[in-house]
C-alpha positions, 0 to 999 in steps of 0.5 A: 212185404204184407199182403193187400187188405182187400185180399185178406177177406176171402169168403164164399159169402160176398154179403158177409165180406162186405159187412165185415168191412164196416167193423174197425179195431179201436185201441183206447189208452187208459191211465190208472188213477192209482199207479199212473201207468197206461193200459190199452183196451182193444175192441171191435166196434162198428164204424158208426159207433166209434165216436160213441165208444171213444166218448165213453 
């Protein structure tokens, strides 16, 4: 069974731990115009910039 997410961040610097929770892993599905195959692009994006990232 997986550990709870809140225990995943263990650091002595509480400010850095709190800031780390503001980032999200975003996975975009892209389709190749040449072959039609799907590819996936992963990025770590700040939670305030997610819609901008997905819109581009």
